[in-house]
N, C-alpha and C positions, 0 to 999 in steps of 0.2 A: 506494499498500501502506500503511495507516497502521499507527499505533504506542499500543497500550493497556496500563499496566502496571498489576498486579497483587499486591498482597501478602497470603504466609502471616505467621500469627508462632508458630514450635511453640516458642518459650523469648522470652519475651519481654525479657528480662534479656541475649537472645543478644548474639553478640560474631563473629555470621559472617553473610554476608549472601551466599548463593546466588542467582545471576542464571538465570534458561532463559527462553528462550523455547515459546511454544507459537503454532503455524497454525491454522487452520480446517480448511486443502486439507491438512494430512497427519493432523488424526486423520477428515478425509472420506476419504482414502486409505485411513486404517488400517480401519478401517473396515466399505469395498468390498471389503479383505483378505479380511479375517472369514467365517467358514465358517459355513453354517444350526446344524453342531452345537457351536459354542461357546457355552456358557450366557447370559444375561446377567440379572445377581443385580438382583432387585427394590431392594434397598440400595444400587448402590452409587454415588447419584445427592447419598445424604446425606452422608458423609462425603467424596466429590470433586464434590462440589458447584458448587466455581469452577468447575472444567473443562463441567461438567455446563452450567452457564448458559452458556461460553462460545461451545457451538453455535449460540446463539439467531443469528437472517441478520443482518446489518447497515442498521439504519434508515439511509437519508435523504431530507430530507424530509416524514420523518412515515411512508413509507411503508416499508415492503417490500423491498429491491431484489430483479429474478427472477437466476436462478442465471445467464443471458445478462451481464446488469450487475454481479454481485457480484463486488467489492472484495477481494481479499487482506485480512487483519483478523492484524497481527502482533502477540501481547503476550506483553509483555516479564513472566515472570512473579518475583518476588521470595521468597523463604522466605527469615527469619528464623533459624538458629538457634546454636547452642550449638556453638562448636568441640570442645569439647575432649567431646559429645555423640560427633560423629565419628571425633575421632582414636583414641578406646577401641571402636566399632563398623569402624574400620576401615585396614590399617597402610596403605593407599593417600594416607591424607588425614592423617594422621598425620607421615609421612616428607615432605609435602608440607608441614605445620606447624612440625614439629617439624628440619627440618636447614633447608641458607642457602635456600630457594628464597625470590623474592621474597614471597610469600603470608606464611611465617612469618614473616621480619624485620618487613613491614610490624603483624602484630597482635603482633610480640611489645614493638615498638616505637610504636607507636595505641593496642591493645588492643581495635585492631575492626576489619575486613577484608572486601575482595567477592571475588567469584569468580564469574566467569560459568562457567557450563555452557551453551551452547548447545546443546551434540547429545544431551543430556540428556532422560531421556521426561519428560513436567512430571507423567502418574499416577503411574509407577510411585517416582520421585522422590518424589511428598509419601506414597504409603504407608509405606515406604521409612524414611521422616526422621517417621513417624508413631512407628511403629514405638522408631526406636532415640533418641526424645524421654517412650515413656513414655504416649501415646494413645490407650493399646490403644484406648477407644471408636470409637476416629475409622479403626483399623482394617477392611476389609471383611472379611467373611463366606463369599465369595464372589468371586473375581473370573473376566472374560472371558480362554479362551485372549490373546488381542493383549496385554493386561494380564500376563499372565504370561509374554510372550515376553520381552514387555520387562523385566520385572524380572528375569528372568535373562539381561539385558543390562549390567545395570544392575550386578546385583550380583557378579558373574562380575569388569565394571570396575572397581569398589571392593574387591573380597574381602571382601565380607562376609553370605556365609553362615550366616554362625552366629544372626546377628542374626535373620534369617529362616527358620529352619530349620523354629521348632514352625508355622508362618502357611501353610506349604505342603505343611506336611500335613493344615490341614484344608481348603486351598486345594482339593487334590486328591483328596478326595472325591468333591467334587462330577466335576470335569475329564477325570477317570478315562476314564468314562463313552464321553465324546466320544473317545478317542485312536482316528488314523485303521487304518481296517482298510485301506486300499491305500494306494497313493502319490500325493502332490499334492507343491506345492510348503509347503502346510502341516503336512507331515512334517515339515522341518525347524525348522519352530516350535516341534515338539514336543525331534526330538532335542535342542534345543537348550535346553531347560527340561528334557529328563531327564540331559545331561549338566552344569550346574549346580548342579541341588538334587540329580544323584546320587540315582535312581531307576533299581534295574536292574532292577529287569520291564521297565517301562516303553522304556528304551534296548535294552536286548535284542532286544524287539518290534519299534522300531524300526528298526534297521539289520539284521532280517531282511526286513523289507518293502522296504528300500532296496538291500541285495542285491538281490533276486525280481527288481525290477519300476526301476531308475534304471533311466537309459542312459550313464551318464556327463557332463561334460562339453562346452558346446558340443553339447545338444539343448535340446529338449521339457523330457524328463524330468534336466533338469540337476542337479545339486550346488547346495548354498546358492545363489540369486535375489538374497541378503543378504546383504553382507559385513563385517556389524554382528555376524552369531552368532557364536557365539562356541562355535563346533563346532570343534576341533584340528587342526588339517591331518591328523594321524597318524591318527582316527577316519576322514575322509574318505578316505584313503589307503586304511585298509582295508579301506572298503567296496567302493571300486572296486577296490579289487585282488580279492575275491574274487571283484564283477560279473562278472570279465572272465575268473580261472578256472572258473567254473561255467558261464559259455559255451563256452570254449576244453576243459571237459572234456564237451562236449555234442558240439557238431562235429565234437567225434575219434570221439566215437559210428557218423557218417558214413560219416569217411574210413575207420573201419577196416573199415564193412562193402561199404565201393565198394573197396576193396584186394581185399574178400576175391573177390569179383563181378569185378574183371577182373583174375586172379589165372590164370595160366595151369594150363589144367583138367589134373585126377590123369591122365597115363599121356602128355602130349605131354613133346617133351622138355625144355622149361627146367619142368616145373613141382615143385614142391618134394616131396621127399620125405611131406611131414608134410600137404601136399593135401589137402582132403578134399572132396568133391564137395558142392554142398547138396541137389540135388536127389537123391534117391535113392529115384524110383519108375522103374517097369519097364513100364512103358505098354503090360501084354501081351506082353513082354520082342519088341518090335515096333518096332527102328530107335535103340532108347534110349541108343545117345550121343547123335545128333545132339536127339530128345528132352528129352535133359536141359541139352545145351545152351542151346536155343532156352527154355527155363525159366529155365532161369539170366539168360539174356538178358533174358528180360522183367523179373524183378525188379531187376537194373537198371538197364534203360531205365526202369520207374517213379520210381525210385526217381529221378533223374535228371530226372525232369520235376517231381519231385510238386517238388524242390528247388527246381526254375526256376522255378516256382507260389508256392511260401513265402518266393523271394530269399535265399535259401542259396544258391542255385549258381549262379558258381561262387563257395565260402563267404566272406563279410566277415570280413575281417580284422582283429584285435589294433590300437586297440583297439575294434572291435566299436560304434562310434559307431553314436546310432539303434534301437541294438536293447539290451533288455531282456533277464533271463534268463528272466524272465515267458516275453516273445511266441516266443521263442527253441525253451522247449520248448512250449508251443502247437506251436507250426509245426511241429519235429519231430513230433511224438504226429498230425498233419491229415496225415501220409503214407500215400501210397491207393499200398504196394506191395504187385504184384501175381506168382502166379508163372500157367504155362502151366496148372499142376495146377489151380490153381485154381477157374478159365476150365472146364477140364473137371469138377473134382469139384460144379461150382456146377449143372452144368447136369445133369438129370433123366435119369437112364439112358441117360447119354446112348450111344450104340454109332460104334464106328469100320467104312469099309466092307467091314472085315474081319470085322466080327463080333461082335468084343469091346467088352467094356461095362467103360464107368469109371461110376463115381457114388459118392458118399460124402454119406454125411449130415451130416460133420462139417464145419462153416462160422464157425465162431471164428478170432477172431484168436491164439491158440495155437498152430494148423497152420497160420494163412495164412503166403502167400512161405514153407512152410521152417521158419515159428516162426522167422523174421528181425523179423515186425513185433514179435513180442509181445519178442525178445529187445533190439530199443532201447525199445521204453514198459516195460521195467527199467528197460536202461541209465540211463534219465531221471530213472526213478520213483531211484535211488541217489544220482543227480551232489542230487538235488531234495533227500532229507531230510538230506545231509549240509550243508547251508546251515540254521546254526544259532542267527544271529545273533551276537550279539557280545559276550559278557562286560563291564562297564565294569571290573573289576576290573582287567581283565588293563592299563587304561590310567591308574593307577592306583597310588600307592606304592610297590608290593613288585613290581605285576602290571606297572608302566611298565618298573623295572628289568628287569627282566625281558624283555620286550617290543622296549626299547631291544638288548641284547647280542643276540638270535635275529632283530634284523635286521642288525648290523652282520655275523650271521657269513655271512650270506646274500648281502651284499656282497662 
Protein backbone atom coordinates (compact mmCIF):
# COMPACT_ATOMS: atom_id res chain seq x y z
CA UNK A 1 0.00 0.00 0.00
CA UNK A 2 1.42 3.38 -1.01
CA UNK A 3 0.72 6.76 0.62
CA UNK A 4 0.30 10.09 -1.15
CA UNK A 5 -0.39 13.45 0.48
CA UNK A 6 -2.52 16.22 -1.02
CA UNK A 7 -3.60 19.54 0.46
CA UNK A 8 -6.67 21.73 0.18
CA UNK A 9 -6.46 25.30 1.48
CA UNK A 10 -9.68 26.87 2.70
CA UNK A 11 -7.96 29.67 4.62
CA UNK A 12 -4.41 30.70 3.59
CA UNK A 13 -3.90 32.01 7.13
CA UNK A 14 -5.46 28.95 8.69
CA UNK A 15 -4.33 27.75 12.09
CA UNK A 16 -5.89 24.29 11.97
CA UNK A 17 -4.73 21.43 9.76
CA UNK A 18 -7.22 18.59 9.42
CA UNK A 19 -5.80 15.26 8.28
CA UNK A 20 -8.20 12.88 6.54
CA UNK A 21 -7.59 9.69 4.58
CA UNK A 22 -8.94 8.66 1.20
CA UNK A 23 -8.56 5.27 -0.48
CA UNK A 24 -9.55 4.20 -3.97
CA UNK A 25 -10.99 1.00 -2.51
CA UNK A 26 -13.40 2.96 -0.30
CA UNK A 27 -14.51 5.12 -3.20
CA UNK A 28 -15.01 2.08 -5.45
CA UNK A 29 -17.08 0.38 -2.75
CA UNK A 30 -19.25 3.48 -2.41
CA UNK A 31 -19.76 3.65 -6.18
CA UNK A 32 -20.64 -0.06 -6.31
CA UNK A 33 -23.24 0.45 -3.59
CA UNK A 34 -24.78 3.46 -5.31
CA UNK A 35 -28.11 2.87 -7.04
CA UNK A 36 -28.95 3.86 -10.56
CA UNK A 37 -31.54 6.26 -9.17
CA UNK A 38 -28.87 8.49 -7.66
CA UNK A 39 -28.23 11.35 -10.09
CA UNK A 40 -24.58 12.07 -10.86
CA UNK A 41 -24.26 15.82 -11.44
CA UNK A 42 -22.20 17.12 -14.31
CA UNK A 43 -20.60 19.82 -12.21
CA UNK A 44 -19.41 17.68 -9.35
CA UNK A 45 -15.93 17.17 -10.79
CA UNK A 46 -15.20 20.90 -10.77
CA UNK A 47 -15.51 21.86 -7.10
CA UNK A 48 -14.41 18.40 -6.00
CA UNK A 49 -11.66 18.04 -8.56
CA UNK A 50 -9.10 16.71 -6.12
CA UNK A 51 -11.10 13.61 -5.28
CA UNK A 52 -12.22 13.09 -8.87
CA UNK A 53 -8.61 12.98 -10.02
CA UNK A 54 -7.71 10.54 -7.27
CA UNK A 55 -9.85 7.92 -9.01
CA UNK A 56 -7.21 7.50 -11.76
CA UNK A 57 -5.66 4.04 -11.86
CA UNK A 58 -2.14 3.81 -10.40
CA UNK A 59 0.70 3.59 -12.93
CA UNK A 60 3.73 1.32 -12.62
CA UNK A 61 6.65 1.40 -15.08
CA UNK A 62 4.73 3.63 -17.47
CA UNK A 63 1.76 1.24 -17.82
CA UNK A 64 -1.60 1.21 -16.09
CA UNK A 65 -1.93 -1.77 -13.78
CA UNK A 66 -4.59 -4.40 -14.32
CA UNK A 67 -7.31 -4.74 -11.69
CA UNK A 68 -5.73 -7.96 -10.41
CA UNK A 69 -2.39 -6.29 -9.71
CA UNK A 70 -3.75 -2.91 -8.63
CA UNK A 71 -2.35 -2.01 -5.23
CA UNK A 72 -4.26 -0.12 -2.57
CA UNK A 73 -3.36 3.55 -2.75
CA UNK A 74 -4.11 5.75 0.25
CA UNK A 75 -4.11 9.53 0.14
CA UNK A 76 -3.65 11.61 3.24
CA UNK A 77 -5.71 14.69 2.55
CA UNK A 78 -4.68 17.79 4.46
CA UNK A 79 -7.21 20.59 4.83
CA UNK A 80 -5.93 23.95 6.07
CA UNK A 81 -8.79 25.77 7.76
CA UNK A 82 -9.66 28.43 10.32
CA UNK A 83 -10.23 27.02 13.79
CA UNK A 84 -12.42 30.02 14.61
CA UNK A 85 -14.69 29.29 11.64
CA UNK A 86 -15.08 25.67 12.74
CA UNK A 87 -15.76 26.71 16.32
CA UNK A 88 -18.53 29.03 15.15
CA UNK A 89 -20.06 26.32 12.97
CA UNK A 90 -19.71 23.31 15.26
CA UNK A 91 -20.23 22.98 19.03
CA UNK A 92 -18.12 19.83 18.87
CA UNK A 93 -15.07 21.69 17.55
CA UNK A 94 -15.83 24.58 19.91
CA UNK A 95 -15.67 22.22 22.88
CA UNK A 96 -12.49 20.64 21.51
CA UNK A 97 -10.62 23.95 21.28
CA UNK A 98 -12.21 25.84 24.18
CA UNK A 99 -11.91 23.29 26.95
CA UNK A 100 -8.91 21.51 28.39
CA UNK A 101 -8.42 19.10 25.51
CA UNK A 102 -4.92 18.61 24.16
CA UNK A 103 -5.91 20.16 20.81
CA UNK A 104 -7.18 23.32 22.49
CA UNK A 105 -4.11 23.69 24.67
CA UNK A 106 -1.83 23.20 21.66
CA UNK A 107 -3.74 25.81 19.66
CA UNK A 108 -3.56 28.35 22.49
CA UNK A 109 0.13 27.77 23.20
CA UNK A 110 1.51 27.53 19.64
CA UNK A 111 -1.14 29.31 17.55
CA UNK A 112 -1.72 26.27 15.36
CA UNK A 113 -2.75 22.65 15.70
CA UNK A 114 -3.20 19.49 13.66
CA UNK A 115 -6.17 17.14 14.11
CA UNK A 116 -6.44 13.68 12.56
CA UNK A 117 -9.93 12.67 11.32
CA UNK A 118 -9.34 9.29 9.62
CA UNK A 119 -12.99 8.21 9.77
CA UNK A 120 -14.49 11.30 8.12
CA UNK A 121 -15.51 11.36 4.47
CA UNK A 122 -13.23 13.61 2.42
CA UNK A 123 -15.85 14.72 -0.10
CA UNK A 124 -18.43 15.60 2.56
CA UNK A 125 -15.82 17.43 4.62
CA UNK A 126 -14.68 19.46 1.60
CA UNK A 127 -18.25 20.54 0.87
CA UNK A 128 -18.94 21.57 4.46
CA UNK A 129 -15.64 23.43 4.81
CA UNK A 130 -16.31 25.35 1.60
CA UNK A 131 -19.65 26.44 3.06
CA UNK A 132 -18.14 27.38 6.42
CA UNK A 133 -15.37 29.44 4.83
CA UNK A 134 -17.70 31.27 2.44
CA UNK A 135 -16.32 29.61 -0.71
CA UNK A 136 -19.83 29.35 -2.16
CA UNK A 137 -18.69 28.98 -5.78
CA UNK A 138 -16.96 25.77 -4.79
CA UNK A 139 -20.13 24.25 -3.32
CA UNK A 140 -21.84 21.86 -5.78
CA UNK A 141 -25.42 22.62 -6.76
CA UNK A 142 -26.18 18.91 -6.97
CA UNK A 143 -24.86 15.89 -5.08
CA UNK A 144 -25.35 12.15 -5.32
CA UNK A 145 -27.28 10.22 -2.70
CA UNK A 146 -24.06 8.68 -1.39
CA UNK A 147 -22.54 12.13 -0.88
CA UNK A 148 -25.76 13.26 0.80
CA UNK A 149 -25.54 10.25 3.12
CA UNK A 150 -21.92 11.08 3.96
CA UNK A 151 -23.00 14.66 4.67
CA UNK A 152 -25.69 13.44 7.05
CA UNK A 153 -23.11 11.43 8.99
CA UNK A 154 -20.66 14.33 9.14
CA UNK A 155 -23.24 17.00 10.00
CA UNK A 156 -24.72 14.85 12.76
CA UNK A 157 -21.27 14.03 14.17
CA UNK A 158 -20.18 17.67 14.43
CA UNK A 159 -23.67 19.19 14.91
CA UNK A 160 -23.42 21.53 11.92
CA UNK A 161 -27.06 21.44 10.83
CA UNK A 162 -27.57 25.19 10.49
CA UNK A 163 -24.51 25.59 8.26
CA UNK A 164 -25.85 23.32 5.51
CA UNK A 165 -29.58 23.93 5.93
CA UNK A 166 -30.01 26.17 2.89
CA UNK A 167 -27.95 23.91 0.64
CA UNK A 168 -29.91 20.84 1.70
CA UNK A 169 -33.05 22.46 0.28
CA UNK A 170 -31.23 22.99 -3.03
CA UNK A 171 -29.80 19.48 -3.19
CA UNK A 172 -33.09 17.81 -2.31
CA UNK A 173 -34.90 19.33 -5.29
CA UNK A 174 -33.12 16.88 -7.59
CA UNK A 175 -32.80 13.99 -5.16
CA UNK A 176 -36.50 13.81 -4.24
CA UNK A 177 -37.22 12.14 -7.57
CA UNK A 178 -35.23 9.09 -6.44
CA UNK A 179 -36.82 8.57 -3.03
CA UNK A 180 -37.23 4.77 -2.59
CA UNK A 181 -40.61 3.29 -3.40
CA UNK A 182 -39.84 -0.10 -1.86
CA UNK A 183 -37.54 -1.53 0.79
CA UNK A 184 -33.83 -2.00 0.18
CA UNK A 185 -30.62 -1.24 2.12
CA UNK A 186 -30.61 2.09 0.24
CA UNK A 187 -33.70 3.10 2.20
CA UNK A 188 -31.71 3.52 5.39
CA UNK A 189 -29.34 5.96 3.70
CA UNK A 190 -32.40 8.02 2.87
CA UNK A 191 -33.70 7.64 6.41
CA UNK A 192 -30.39 8.95 7.73
CA UNK A 193 -30.70 11.99 5.47
CA UNK A 194 -34.36 12.57 6.38
CA UNK A 195 -33.59 12.33 10.09
CA UNK A 196 -30.47 14.52 10.21
CA UNK A 197 -31.81 17.23 7.91
CA UNK A 198 -35.34 17.10 9.36
CA UNK A 199 -37.37 16.23 6.26
CA UNK A 200 -40.80 15.27 7.69
CA UNK A 201 -42.50 14.10 4.49
CA UNK A 202 -39.59 11.90 3.44
CA UNK A 203 -39.22 10.59 7.00
CA UNK A 204 -42.88 9.56 7.15
CA UNK A 205 -42.75 7.91 3.72
CA UNK A 206 -39.53 5.99 4.44
CA UNK A 207 -40.68 4.73 7.83
CA UNK A 208 -43.99 3.66 6.25
CA UNK A 209 -42.04 1.49 3.83
CA UNK A 210 -39.78 0.17 6.60
CA UNK A 211 -42.72 -0.85 8.81
CA UNK A 212 -44.44 -2.61 5.91
CA UNK A 213 -41.51 -4.25 4.17
CA UNK A 214 -38.59 -4.76 6.57
CA UNK A 215 -38.03 -8.12 8.21
CA UNK A 216 -36.40 -6.99 11.43
CA UNK A 217 -32.79 -7.55 12.45
CA UNK A 218 -30.74 -10.68 11.75
CA UNK A 219 -32.29 -11.11 8.32
CA UNK A 220 -31.59 -10.13 4.74
CA UNK A 221 -34.04 -7.23 4.94
CA UNK A 222 -32.52 -6.08 8.20
CA UNK A 223 -32.11 -2.90 10.14
CA UNK A 224 -29.32 -0.56 9.01
CA UNK A 225 -26.33 -2.60 7.81
CA UNK A 226 -24.08 0.44 8.30
CA UNK A 227 -23.73 1.30 12.01
CA UNK A 228 -22.31 4.72 11.12
CA UNK A 229 -25.72 5.92 9.93
CA UNK A 230 -26.96 8.35 12.62
CA UNK A 231 -30.47 6.94 12.94
CA UNK A 232 -31.53 6.95 16.63
CA UNK A 233 -32.31 3.65 18.30
CA UNK A 234 -35.68 5.03 19.35
CA UNK A 235 -36.66 5.47 15.68
CA UNK A 236 -35.48 1.99 14.70
CA UNK A 237 -37.20 0.57 17.77
CA UNK A 238 -40.51 2.19 16.85
CA UNK A 239 -40.25 0.84 13.29
CA UNK A 240 -39.61 -2.65 14.63
CA UNK A 241 -42.42 -2.41 17.19
CA UNK A 242 -44.95 -1.35 14.57
CA UNK A 243 -43.72 -4.06 12.19
CA UNK A 244 -44.24 -6.75 14.80
CA UNK A 245 -47.64 -5.41 15.88
CA UNK A 246 -48.90 -5.28 12.29
CA UNK A 247 -47.80 -8.87 11.71
CA UNK A 248 -49.27 -10.01 15.03
CA UNK A 249 -52.61 -8.34 14.26
CA UNK A 250 -52.70 -10.00 10.84
CA UNK A 251 -51.95 -13.45 12.23
CA UNK A 252 -54.61 -12.96 14.90
CA UNK A 253 -57.20 -12.79 12.10
CA UNK A 254 -56.35 -16.37 11.21
CA UNK A 255 -56.53 -17.41 14.86
CA UNK A 256 -59.97 -15.85 15.24
CA UNK A 257 -61.29 -17.65 12.15
CA UNK A 258 -59.73 -20.96 13.17
CA UNK A 259 -61.21 -20.69 16.67
CA UNK A 260 -64.62 -19.96 15.18
CA UNK A 261 -64.42 -23.02 12.93
CA UNK A 262 -63.11 -25.37 15.64
CA UNK A 263 -65.58 -24.26 18.32
CA UNK A 264 -68.25 -26.82 19.28
CA UNK A 265 -71.17 -26.65 16.86
CA UNK A 266 -74.43 -25.04 18.02
CA UNK A 267 -76.73 -27.58 19.59
CA UNK A 268 -73.92 -29.68 21.07
CA UNK A 269 -73.44 -29.94 24.81
CA UNK A 270 -70.20 -27.96 24.76
CA UNK A 271 -71.43 -25.17 22.52
CA UNK A 272 -71.41 -21.63 23.81
CA UNK A 273 -74.79 -19.85 23.99
CA UNK A 274 -73.65 -17.25 21.46
CA UNK A 275 -72.28 -19.84 19.04
CA UNK A 276 -73.64 -19.50 15.51
CA UNK A 277 -73.31 -21.57 12.37
CA UNK A 278 -70.93 -20.40 9.66
CA UNK A 279 -72.90 -22.43 7.12
CA UNK A 280 -76.63 -21.73 7.12
CA UNK A 281 -77.57 -23.51 3.87
CA UNK A 282 -80.67 -25.73 3.98
CA UNK A 283 -79.52 -28.31 1.37
CA UNK A 284 -83.11 -28.99 0.34
CA UNK A 285 -83.91 -29.85 3.97
CA UNK A 286 -82.02 -33.15 3.58
CA UNK A 287 -79.41 -34.13 6.20
CA UNK A 288 -78.88 -30.47 7.03
CA UNK A 289 -76.69 -30.83 10.15
CA UNK A 290 -74.24 -33.27 8.59
CA UNK A 291 -73.88 -31.19 5.44
CA UNK A 292 -73.37 -27.98 7.41
CA UNK A 293 -70.79 -29.85 9.49
CA UNK A 294 -69.02 -30.97 6.31
CA UNK A 295 -69.24 -27.49 4.81
CA UNK A 296 -67.62 -25.84 7.82
CA UNK A 297 -65.07 -28.66 7.98
CA UNK A 298 -64.07 -27.93 4.38
CA UNK A 299 -63.57 -24.24 5.23
CA UNK A 300 -61.31 -25.23 8.14
CA UNK A 301 -59.42 -27.78 6.07
CA UNK A 302 -58.75 -25.46 3.14
CA UNK A 303 -57.77 -22.71 5.59
CA UNK A 304 -55.15 -24.88 7.30
CA UNK A 305 -53.93 -26.31 3.99
CA UNK A 306 -53.55 -22.81 2.57
CA UNK A 307 -51.71 -21.60 5.67
CA UNK A 308 -49.34 -24.56 5.47
CA UNK A 309 -48.65 -23.85 1.79
CA UNK A 310 -47.84 -20.23 2.69
CA UNK A 311 -45.53 -21.22 5.60
CA UNK A 312 -47.98 -19.73 8.07
CA UNK A 313 -48.95 -22.96 9.84
CA UNK A 314 -47.99 -23.34 12.52
CA UNK A 315 -47.96 -19.55 12.80
CA UNK A 316 -44.52 -17.89 13.02
CA UNK A 317 -43.66 -16.56 16.45
CA UNK A 318 -42.64 -13.10 17.57
CA UNK A 319 -40.28 -11.42 16.52
CA UNK A 320 -41.20 -12.92 13.11
CA UNK A 321 -37.69 -13.14 11.66
CA UNK A 322 -37.57 -13.38 7.86
CA UNK A 323 -41.17 -12.13 7.64
CA UNK A 324 -42.39 -8.67 6.73
CA UNK A 325 -45.91 -7.35 7.15
CA UNK A 326 -46.14 -7.09 3.37
CA UNK A 327 -45.22 -10.75 2.87
CA UNK A 328 -47.62 -11.90 5.60
CA UNK A 329 -50.47 -9.79 4.22
CA UNK A 330 -49.85 -11.10 0.70
CA UNK A 331 -49.81 -14.69 1.96
CA UNK A 332 -53.09 -14.25 3.86
CA UNK A 333 -54.75 -12.58 0.88
CA UNK A 334 -53.59 -15.50 -1.28
CA UNK A 335 -55.40 -18.10 0.81
CA UNK A 336 -57.92 -20.22 -1.09
CA UNK A 337 -60.66 -20.84 1.47
CA UNK A 338 -63.49 -22.95 0.09
CA UNK A 339 -66.71 -24.40 1.47
CA UNK A 340 -68.83 -27.34 0.39
CA UNK A 341 -71.51 -24.88 -0.66
CA UNK A 342 -69.01 -23.16 -2.96
CA UNK A 343 -68.36 -26.41 -4.81
CA UNK A 344 -72.08 -27.04 -5.19
CA UNK A 345 -72.91 -23.48 -6.26
CA UNK A 346 -70.14 -23.45 -8.83
CA UNK A 347 -71.49 -26.59 -10.49
CA UNK A 348 -74.05 -25.60 -13.17
CA UNK A 349 -77.54 -26.96 -12.54
CA UNK A 350 -76.25 -29.56 -10.10
CA UNK A 351 -78.94 -32.07 -9.08
CA UNK A 352 -78.86 -34.51 -6.22
CA UNK A 353 -79.98 -38.10 -6.77
CA UNK A 354 -83.18 -37.14 -4.97
CA UNK A 355 -83.85 -34.52 -7.63
CA UNK A 356 -83.08 -31.40 -5.65
CA UNK A 357 -81.34 -28.68 -7.69
CA UNK A 358 -78.57 -26.52 -6.28
CA UNK A 359 -77.23 -23.67 -8.31
CA UNK A 360 -76.28 -20.06 -8.01
CA UNK A 361 -75.13 -17.38 -10.38
CA UNK A 362 -73.32 -15.73 -7.47
CA UNK A 363 -69.62 -16.60 -7.46
CA UNK A 364 -67.54 -13.92 -5.79
CA UNK A 365 -65.25 -13.40 -2.85
CA UNK A 366 -68.11 -11.68 -1.04
CA UNK A 367 -69.96 -14.99 -0.71
CA UNK A 368 -67.06 -17.47 -0.90
CA UNK A 369 -66.72 -19.66 2.19
CA UNK A 370 -69.91 -18.04 3.49
CA UNK A 371 -68.26 -14.62 3.54
CA UNK A 372 -65.27 -15.72 5.62
CA UNK A 373 -62.77 -15.02 2.82
CA UNK A 374 -64.08 -11.47 2.40
CA UNK A 375 -63.96 -10.98 6.16
CA UNK A 376 -60.28 -12.00 6.18
CA UNK A 377 -59.47 -9.59 3.34
CA UNK A 378 -61.38 -6.75 5.01
CA UNK A 379 -59.50 -7.27 8.27
CA UNK A 380 -56.11 -7.23 6.51
CA UNK A 381 -57.13 -4.06 4.65
CA UNK A 382 -57.99 -2.36 7.95
CA UNK A 383 -54.65 -3.30 9.51
CA UNK A 384 -52.76 -2.10 6.44
CA UNK A 385 -54.62 1.22 6.45
CA UNK A 386 -53.44 1.85 10.01
CA UNK A 387 -49.77 1.80 8.96
CA UNK A 388 -49.12 5.49 8.41
CA UNK A 389 -45.37 5.90 8.88
CA UNK A 390 -43.76 7.83 11.73
CA UNK A 391 -44.11 11.54 12.41
CA UNK A 392 -40.72 13.23 12.70
CA UNK A 393 -41.94 15.70 15.32
CA UNK A 394 -42.67 12.86 17.74
CA UNK A 395 -38.94 12.23 18.05
CA UNK A 396 -37.86 15.87 18.34
CA UNK A 397 -38.48 18.56 20.96
CA UNK A 398 -41.72 18.28 22.91
CA UNK A 399 -42.71 15.21 20.96
CA UNK A 400 -39.60 13.42 22.21
CA UNK A 401 -40.57 14.16 25.82
CA UNK A 402 -44.09 12.89 25.21
CA UNK A 403 -42.71 9.72 23.62
CA UNK A 404 -40.42 9.12 26.61
CA UNK A 405 -43.32 9.57 29.03
CA UNK A 406 -45.45 7.17 26.99
CA UNK A 407 -42.65 4.58 26.99
CA UNK A 408 -42.20 4.90 30.76
CA UNK A 409 -45.94 4.50 31.31
CA UNK A 410 -46.03 1.32 29.20
CA UNK A 411 -43.09 -0.17 31.09
